[in-house]
matplotlib code that plots the C-alpha trace (Angstrom):
import matplotlib.pyplot as plt

x = [0.0, 1.4, 0.2, 0.4, -0.8, -2.6, -4.8, -8.4, -9.2, -6.6, -8.4, -10.7, -14.0, -14.2, -16.7, -17.3, -18.2, -21.1, -23.0, -24.6, -27.6, -27.1, -26.7, -29.1, -28.2, -28.4, -25.7, -23.5, -23.9, -22.9, -19.8, -18.8, -19.2, -17.1, -14.3, -14.2, -14.1, -11.7, -10.5, -10.8, -10.7, -10.2, -8.2, -9.8, -8.4, -7.1, -5.3, -3.1, -5.1, -4.5, -2.9, -1.7, 1.7, 0.7, -3.1, -5.2, -8.7, -10.8, -11.6, -13.3, -14.2, -15.9, -18.1, -15.1, -13.2, -16.1, -16.7, -13.0, -13.1, -16.2, -14.3, -11.5, -8.8, -5.7, -4.3, -5.7, -4.1, -4.9, -4.0, -2.5, -3.0, -2.5, -5.3, -7.3, -8.3, -12.0, -11.2, -12.0, -15.7, -15.8, -13.8, -16.2, -19.3, -17.9, -17.0, -20.3, -22.3, -20.1, -20.9, -23.3, -24.7, -24.0, -27.0, -28.3, -26.8, -23.3, -23.8, -24.7, -21.7, -19.4, -21.0, -20.5, -16.8, -16.5, -18.3, -15.8, -13.1, -14.6, -16.6, -19.8, -23.1, -23.1, -19.6, -20.5, -23.7, -21.7, -19.0, -21.6, -24.0, -26.8, -29.2, -28.4, -31.9, -30.7, -27.6, -29.8, -32.1, -29.3, -28.0, -31.3, -30.0, -27.8, -31.0, -32.2, -31.9, -28.9, -31.1, -33.2, -30.1, -29.0, -32.4, -32.2, -28.7, -30.2, -32.2, -35.4, -35.7, -38.7, -39.8, -38.7, -41.8, -41.5, -37.8, -38.5, -41.0, -38.7, -35.7, -37.7, -38.7, -36.7, -34.4, -36.3, -39.6, -37.9, -36.6, -40.0, -41.7, -39.0, -39.6, -43.1, -42.4, -38.8, -38.6, -38.8, -37.8, -41.3, -41.6, -38.2, -39.7, -40.5, -43.9, -42.4, -46.0, -46.7, -43.5, -44.4, -47.9, -46.5, -44.2, -46.4, -47.2, -49.5, -47.7, -49.1, -47.5, -46.3, -47.7, -51.2, -50.8, -52.7, -50.8, -47.5, -44.2, -45.4, -48.1, -45.8, -43.3, -46.0, -47.2, -43.7, -43.9, -40.6, -40.7, -38.9, -37.7, -38.8, -35.7, -37.6, -40.1, -39.6, -37.1, -39.5, -42.1, -42.3, -41.9, -41.7, -43.9, -44.5, -45.8, -47.1, -50.7, -52.3, -50.0, -50.6, -54.4, -54.3, -52.5, -54.9, -57.9, -56.4, -55.8, -59.4, -60.7, -58.5, -59.6, -63.3, -65.3, -68.5, -71.4, -68.8, -68.6, -66.2, -67.7, -66.4, -65.7, -67.8, -66.6, -66.0, -64.1, -67.1, -68.4, -71.0, -73.4, -76.0, -79.4, -81.6, -78.7, -78.5, -75.1, -74.6, -72.7, -72.9, -72.0, -72.9, -75.3, -74.9, -77.2, -75.5, -73.1, -69.6, -68.5, -64.8, -63.4, -60.4, -60.5, -58.8, -55.3, -55.6, -56.2, -58.5, -61.6, -64.7, -68.1, -71.1, -74.5, -77.9, -80.5, -84.2, -86.5, -88.5, -92.2, -94.8, -97.7, -101.1, -104.0, -104.8, -104.4, -100.9, -100.1, -101.6, -99.6, -96.4, -97.1, -97.9, -94.7, -92.7, -94.3, -93.8, -91.7, -88.9, -88.0, -84.4, -82.3, -80.6, -76.8, -75.5, -73.0, -70.3, -70.4, -69.7, -66.1, -65.6, -66.9, -64.4, -61.6, -62.6, -62.4, -58.9, -57.8, -59.2, -57.6, -54.1, -54.4, -55.6, -52.6, -50.2, -51.6, -51.4, -47.7, -46.6, -49.0, -48.4, -50.9, -51.3, -51.2, -54.8, -55.9, -54.0, -55.8, -59.2, -58.3, -57.6, -61.0, -62.5, -60.7, -62.2, -65.7, -65.1, -67.4, -64.4, -63.2, -64.6, -63.4, -63.7, -63.4, -65.5, -68.3, -70.6, -72.0, -71.0, -67.5, -65.9, -62.6, -60.0, -57.4, -53.8, -51.9, -49.3, -46.3, -47.1, -47.8, -44.5, -42.7, -43.8, -42.0, -38.5, -36.4, -38.1, -41.5, -42.3, -43.7, -40.7, -41.0, -40.4, -43.0, -41.8, -42.0, -45.5, -46.7, -45.2, -46.9, -50.2, -49.9, -49.1, -52.1, -54.4, -52.9, -53.5, -57.2, -58.7, -59.9, -62.3, -62.3, -65.5, -65.3, -65.4, -62.4, -64.3, -64.3, -67.3, -67.9, -65.2, -62.5, -63.8, -64.0, -60.4, -59.3, -61.1, -59.5, -55.9, -56.3, -56.0, -57.7, -54.3, -52.9, -55.5, -54.0, -54.9, -58.3, -58.3, -57.4, -59.2, -59.7, -61.6, -63.3, -64.9, -66.7, -68.6, -72.0, -72.5, -74.0, -71.0, -68.5, -70.2, -70.2, -66.4, -66.0, -67.0, -64.1, -62.1, -61.8, -63.2, -66.7, -69.0, -68.9, -71.7, -70.2, -69.3, -66.0, -64.9, -65.7, -63.9, -60.8, -60.7, -60.9, -58.2, -55.9, -56.7, -56.0, -52.6, -51.4, -53.1, -54.6, -58.3, -60.2, -63.8, -66.2, -67.3, -63.8, -63.5, -63.3, -65.7, -68.9, -72.4, -73.4, -76.8, -75.3, -72.7, -75.4, -77.6, -74.6, -73.7, -77.3, -77.9, -74.9, -75.2, -78.7, -79.0, -79.9, -83.6, -83.1, -81.0, -84.1, -82.8, -79.3, -77.8, -77.2, -75.0, -76.3, -73.5, -74.6, -74.8, -73.5, -76.6, -77.5, -80.9, -82.6, -83.2, -85.2, -84.2, -87.3, -85.9, -83.4, -84.9, -82.5, -83.3, -82.4, -81.0, -78.8, -77.6, -76.6, -74.8, -73.0, -71.9, -70.5, -68.7, -67.3, -66.0, -64.4, -62.7, -61.4, -60.0]
y = [0.0, 3.4, 7.0, 9.1, 12.5, 12.2, 14.5, 13.1, 13.6, 11.0, 8.2, 5.7, 4.5, 0.8, -1.0, -3.5, -0.9, -1.9, 1.3, 1.9, 4.1, 7.8, 9.4, 12.2, 15.8, 16.6, 14.0, 15.2, 18.8, 17.8, 15.9, 18.8, 21.4, 19.1, 18.8, 22.5, 23.2, 20.5, 18.6, 14.8, 13.2, 9.6, 9.1, 7.1, 3.6, 2.9, 0.0, -0.1, -0.2, -3.4, -3.0, 0.5, 1.6, 4.5, 4.5, 3.8, 2.4, 3.6, 0.7, 2.8, 6.5, 7.2, 10.0, 11.6, 11.7, 13.2, 15.9, 16.6, 17.4, 19.6, 21.4, 22.2, 20.3, 19.8, 16.9, 14.5, 11.9, 8.3, 4.9, 2.6, -1.1, -4.2, -5.1, -8.1, -11.0, -9.9, -6.4, -5.0, -6.0, -7.6, -4.7, -2.2, -4.0, -4.6, -0.9, 0.3, -2.0, -1.1, 2.6, 3.8, 7.3, 9.0, 9.0, 12.5, 12.2, 11.5, 14.3, 16.7, 15.6, 16.2, 19.7, 20.6, 19.7, 22.0, 24.8, 24.3, 24.8, 28.2, 27.1, 29.1, 27.5, 29.2, 28.0, 24.4, 24.6, 25.8, 23.0, 20.3, 21.7, 21.8, 24.6, 26.5, 25.5, 21.8, 22.7, 24.6, 21.6, 19.2, 21.5, 21.2, 17.8, 19.6, 20.2, 16.6, 14.2, 11.8, 8.7, 10.0, 10.7, 7.1, 6.0, 8.5, 7.2, 3.8, 5.4, 5.9, 9.7, 12.0, 14.3, 17.9, 19.3, 16.7, 17.3, 21.1, 20.4, 17.9, 20.3, 23.2, 21.3, 21.4, 18.4, 17.5, 17.4, 15.2, 12.9, 12.4, 11.8, 9.4, 7.2, 6.5, 6.1, 4.7, 1.5, -2.0, -5.4, -6.0, -2.7, -1.3, 1.6, 4.8, 6.6, 10.1, 11.3, 10.2, 11.8, 15.1, 15.0, 14.9, 17.8, 20.0, 23.4, 25.8, 28.7, 32.3, 34.6, 38.2, 39.2, 38.4, 40.4, 43.7, 44.6, 46.3, 45.7, 47.3, 44.6, 41.9, 42.8, 43.2, 39.6, 38.3, 37.2, 36.3, 36.0, 33.2, 33.4, 30.6, 29.9, 28.1, 30.8, 33.0, 35.8, 38.6, 38.1, 38.4, 34.9, 35.5, 33.4, 32.3, 29.1, 30.9, 30.9, 32.1, 35.2, 35.9, 35.7, 37.7, 40.5, 40.4, 40.5, 43.5, 45.3, 44.8, 46.1, 49.2, 49.8, 48.9, 51.3, 53.0, 50.5, 47.7, 44.5, 41.6, 38.2, 34.6, 32.7, 29.7, 26.3, 27.5, 30.6, 32.9, 35.5, 34.3, 37.3, 38.0, 36.2, 37.6, 39.8, 40.3, 40.6, 43.7, 42.9, 46.3, 49.7, 49.8, 52.5, 54.8, 52.6, 49.4, 47.5, 46.2, 42.8, 42.1, 38.6, 36.3, 33.8, 30.4, 31.9, 34.4, 37.4, 40.2, 40.4, 42.6, 42.4, 44.8, 43.7, 45.2, 44.2, 44.0, 46.6, 45.4, 44.8, 45.9, 43.5, 44.8, 44.9, 42.6, 39.4, 40.4, 41.0, 37.6, 35.9, 37.5, 36.5, 33.0, 32.6, 33.2, 30.2, 27.8, 24.8, 23.8, 20.1, 19.6, 18.2, 14.9, 15.0, 13.0, 10.2, 12.4, 16.2, 18.4, 19.0, 15.2, 14.8, 17.4, 15.6, 12.3, 14.0, 15.2, 11.8, 10.0, 12.4, 12.1, 8.3, 8.1, 10.2, 8.2, 5.0, 6.4, 7.3, 4.1, 1.2, -1.3, -0.8, -3.0, -1.4, -2.1, -0.9, 2.3, 2.8, 2.2, 4.8, 7.4, 6.8, 7.1, 10.3, 12.0, 11.0, 13.0, 15.9, 18.2, 17.6, 19.6, 19.3, 21.7, 19.4, 21.5, 18.9, 21.0, 24.5, 25.0, 26.1, 24.6, 25.1, 22.4, 21.2, 22.4, 19.2, 20.3, 19.7, 16.0, 15.7, 17.4, 14.3, 12.3, 14.5, 14.2, 16.2, 17.7, 17.9, 14.3, 11.7, 9.9, 8.0, 4.6, 2.5, 3.7, 7.3, 6.8, 5.1, 7.9, 10.5, 8.7, 8.4, 12.1, 13.0, 10.9, 12.5, 15.9, 15.2, 12.8, 14.3, 13.4, 16.7, 18.3, 21.3, 22.1, 19.9, 16.7, 14.1, 12.4, 8.7, 7.9, 8.9, 6.4, 3.7, 4.4, 4.3, 1.0, -0.5, 0.2, -0.5, 3.1, 2.1, 0.8, 4.3, 6.0, 7.5, 6.6, 8.4, 7.4, 11.0, 13.4, 15.8, 13.3, 11.4, 14.7, 14.8, 11.5, 11.3, 9.2, 6.2, 6.4, 6.5, 3.5, 1.6, 2.3, 0.4, -2.8, -5.3, -3.3, -3.8, -0.3, -0.1, 2.9, 5.4, 7.4, 10.6, 10.9, 12.6, 9.7, 7.2, 9.4, 9.7, 5.9, 5.2, 7.7, 6.1, 2.6, 3.5, 4.9, 1.3, 0.5, 2.4, 3.1, 3.9, 4.8, 3.0, 6.3, 6.9, 3.6, 4.0, 1.3, 3.1, 1.8, -0.7, 0.9, 4.4, 3.1, 1.3, 4.4, 6.5, 4.1, 3.7, 7.5, 8.2, 5.2, 6.2, 8.1, 11.8, 12.4, 15.5, 13.6, 12.2, 9.7, 8.4, 7.1, 3.4, 1.5, -1.8, -4.3, -6.1, -3.2, -0.2, 1.8, 4.4, 4.0, 6.1, 4.4, 6.0, 5.9, 3.6, 0.9, 0.0, 0.5, 0.5, -2.3, -2.0, -5.5, -4.8, -1.7, -3.6, -6.3, -3.6, -1.8, -5.0, -5.9, -2.4, -2.7, -6.1, -4.6, -1.7, -4.1]
z = [0.0, -1.0, -0.6, -3.8, -4.9, -8.3, -10.4, -9.8, -13.5, -14.4, -12.4, -14.1, -12.7, -11.8, -14.0, -11.2, -8.5, -6.2, -6.2, -9.6, -8.6, -8.5, -5.1, -4.1, -4.9, -1.2, -0.4, -3.2, -2.0, 1.5, 0.3, -1.9, 0.9, 3.2, 0.7, 0.1, 3.9, 5.2, 2.1, 1.6, 5.0, 3.8, 0.6, -2.1, -2.7, -6.3, -8.0, -11.1, -14.3, -16.3, -19.7, -18.7, -17.5, -15.2, -15.0, -11.9, -11.4, -8.5, -6.1, -3.4, -3.3, -6.6, -5.0, -3.3, -6.6, -8.5, -5.9, -5.7, -9.4, -8.8, -6.1, -8.5, -6.7, -8.9, -6.7, -4.2, -1.9, -2.9, -1.5, -4.1, -3.5, -5.6, -8.0, -6.8, -9.0, -8.9, -10.0, -6.5, -6.7, -3.2, -1.6, -3.2, -1.9, 1.6, 2.0, 0.7, 3.1, 6.0, 5.8, 8.5, 9.0, 12.4, 14.6, 15.7, 19.2, 17.9, 15.4, 18.3, 20.3, 17.3, 16.7, 20.4, 20.1, 17.1, 19.0, 21.8, 19.2, 18.3, 15.3, 14.8, 14.0, 10.6, 9.8, 10.8, 8.6, 5.6, 6.1, 6.4, 3.8, 6.4, 7.3, 10.4, 11.7, 11.6, 13.6, 16.2, 16.4, 17.1, 19.8, 21.6, 22.7, 25.2, 27.2, 27.2, 30.0, 29.5, 29.9, 27.0, 25.0, 25.4, 24.0, 21.1, 20.2, 19.5, 16.6, 18.6, 17.9, 18.6, 15.8, 15.8, 17.6, 20.3, 20.7, 21.1, 23.9, 25.7, 25.5, 26.8, 30.0, 33.2, 33.8, 37.0, 35.0, 32.3, 35.0, 36.6, 33.2, 32.1, 35.1, 33.8, 30.2, 29.9, 27.7, 29.1, 27.8, 26.7, 24.8, 23.9, 21.9, 23.7, 23.2, 22.7, 22.3, 25.9, 27.1, 25.4, 26.8, 30.3, 29.6, 27.5, 28.9, 27.2, 25.5, 25.7, 23.2, 23.7, 20.3, 21.6, 24.8, 25.2, 28.4, 28.4, 30.2, 33.4, 33.9, 32.7, 35.4, 38.0, 37.3, 37.1, 33.4, 31.9, 28.1, 26.4, 22.7, 20.3, 18.3, 15.6, 14.8, 11.7, 12.3, 11.2, 13.9, 17.7, 18.9, 22.7, 24.9, 28.5, 30.0, 33.1, 31.9, 35.1, 35.2, 31.5, 31.8, 35.0, 33.3, 30.3, 32.7, 34.6, 31.3, 30.2, 33.6, 33.2, 29.6, 29.8, 27.6, 28.7, 28.8, 28.7, 30.5, 30.8, 29.8, 29.5, 26.3, 25.2, 24.1, 20.6, 21.8, 21.3, 23.8, 26.2, 26.1, 28.8, 28.4, 25.5, 24.3, 20.5, 19.0, 16.8, 13.6, 12.0, 13.5, 17.2, 18.4, 21.5, 23.5, 22.7, 25.0, 24.5, 25.8, 26.2, 26.7, 26.2, 23.4, 23.4, 22.6, 25.4, 23.1, 24.1, 21.9, 22.0, 20.5, 20.5, 21.7, 22.6, 25.1, 24.2, 25.7, 28.7, 27.9, 30.5, 31.0, 29.8, 32.3, 35.2, 33.1, 32.2, 35.8, 36.8, 34.1, 35.2, 38.8, 37.7, 35.7, 38.8, 40.5, 37.6, 38.6, 36.2, 36.1, 37.0, 34.2, 35.0, 34.7, 31.7, 32.2, 30.7, 30.8, 27.9, 29.2, 29.4, 25.8, 24.6, 26.5, 24.9, 21.5, 22.3, 23.6, 20.6, 18.1, 19.8, 20.0, 16.3, 15.2, 17.3, 15.8, 12.3, 12.9, 14.6, 14.2, 11.3, 8.5, 5.5, 2.1, 1.2, 4.6, 4.0, 0.8, 2.5, 5.2, 2.5, 1.0, 4.4, 5.1, 2.1, 3.4, 6.6, 7.3, 7.8, 4.2, 1.2, -2.4, -5.3, -8.3, -10.7, -10.7, -8.6, -8.8, -5.2, -4.5, -1.4, 0.3, 0.4, 2.9, 2.4, 2.1, -0.5, 1.8, 2.0, -1.7, -2.4, -0.9, -4.0, -6.6, -7.8, -10.2, -13.2, -11.5, -12.1, -9.6, -8.2, -5.0, -3.4, -1.5, 1.9, 1.0, -0.4, 2.8, 4.9, 2.8, 3.1, 6.9, 7.2, 5.1, 7.3, 10.4, 8.9, 8.0, 10.5, 13.7, 16.5, 18.3, 19.3, 16.9, 13.2, 12.5, 13.5, 10.7, 12.1, 12.2, 9.6, 12.1, 14.7, 12.0, 11.1, 14.7, 15.3, 12.2, 13.1, 16.9, 18.1, 21.4, 22.4, 22.2, 24.4, 27.6, 31.2, 31.8, 35.5, 36.5, 38.7, 35.8, 33.7, 36.5, 37.7, 34.4, 35.2, 36.9, 40.0, 38.0, 35.5, 38.4, 40.1, 36.8, 36.6, 39.9, 38.1, 37.8, 40.4, 44.2, 44.7, 46.2, 45.7, 48.6, 50.0, 48.7, 45.0, 45.6, 47.8, 45.1, 42.6, 44.8, 45.4, 41.6, 40.8, 43.4, 42.1, 38.4, 39.2, 39.1, 35.8, 32.8, 32.6, 29.4, 29.7, 27.4, 25.9, 24.5, 22.6, 18.8, 17.6, 16.6, 17.2, 14.5, 14.0, 13.7, 11.2, 9.2, 9.1, 8.0, 5.2, 4.0, 4.0, 1.9, -0.4, -1.4, -4.7, -4.5, -4.8, -7.0, -9.6, -11.2, -13.7, -14.2, -17.5, -17.5, -20.0, -21.5, -21.3, -24.5, -27.0, -25.1, -25.8, -23.1, -21.4, -18.7, -15.3, -12.5, -8.9, -8.3, -10.5, -7.8, -4.4, -1.3, 1.1, 4.7, 4.8, 1.8, 3.4, 6.5, 4.5, 2.4, 5.5, 7.1, 3.9, 3.8, 7.4, 6.6, 3.6, 5.6, 8.3]

ax = plt.figure().add_subplot(projection="3d")
ax.plot(x, y, z, "-o")
ax.set_aspect("equal")
plt.show()
């Protein structure tokens, strides 16, 4: 073996090289940037060219030679070895298979070493042909618990959003959460979603604050900069929600207009106006009132409303009716098994579990196709295809579709990329939340199909149990050693303590929809539209078009049930 300095343009490619497919432009750009910054770290291996006195054939390092030429190097160091009988085919294959990409934790440690040697993040990004954002993301690992780093070094990495949440949490909080969710021999994979759920704190942004620095200091609010936000916007935030909302409330109280009042927000974030109040959508009059409130993001909002004029009763009859109305007895409403807040929590639990299952659970290819069809049937999806006179909006899923395009604007993807894109589209579309994003029954069918019940969190917490009625709480005691108490809060406390040892999922949160409800949905949407009148039908024998009315093929309930069951089996 001999080290020589040779013009890379004089080297000949090995016809027996193992790697025949083209490398990605990103990988070539990275190698070129590295060669320009630090040169060729590992010299290519060459062998004397047969039937030539001074020529050399590349055994290993074709990409390094190619990028050295692109970098304009006149000479590079090469290792000259004796030519093997197989022309270097085995050596080329063995070296190609032995290459392994550095895991993100090792990359971070190497970057920290460069920073210690006075390299800037920008210089490191240029040398490695990486965006500065990627360097900053890797440096987030400095704030991660060492035990979590060991797990990430094995290739079990959270996504960027999850990593940001973990890195922003205190090490003590990370340590406590890790005790609950660290891997075991039975399940070596970590549910980073569960870890993030335990560490997630609501962010309140400075750009939404109406109060100034004086109130911020008075309430002890310390703003934190979001390093991943666009540079041209105010990205400061705080996780001290109580202090933020308190400052907003005080600002509203100090800036309340004449005939103004502070009200609460409803479940959709709208103002809860006084009874019989009518909201004014146009220009408010002098006698109108102003309601100020905080929306879901903690922003101060205001709406105008007017109260109806009081009507005086006419005569004695009116007075008697008014007196009688005061003595009317109103039947007390019985409390539902799950309150509205509980239903909203179930919607959030289902959505998070469904998205986690779509990201992690094994899904067969035909099932994935069925789920995509289901997603387009969701009531939160609208499509403008030009086939209808009504114009609808459409979901913005371009960033996932972009994964399927290669160079030249043509579809170019492998099966794994296609599956990942399909999963991301489903995560983007399917929702069980109790708001306008709800996909409806199709989301529950999808969750039931891929086993999303297994990803539901432990609902045996005081927050959720407080949303259950006495009968529902006592029903939850079934199959447990907990006996119902005389007081509801004692029963709830005993159940919460019991379910700390094992997860509890309330029956109302399970994905499987009621068969009758599913059958009704399928039959309702499978039936032809009444206003279509007739539909063209093609005769299979001669191809002539005939007109068939909707009454020629009546929909039978039994057929609808069988079709629905067949549809469910196909989806599963």
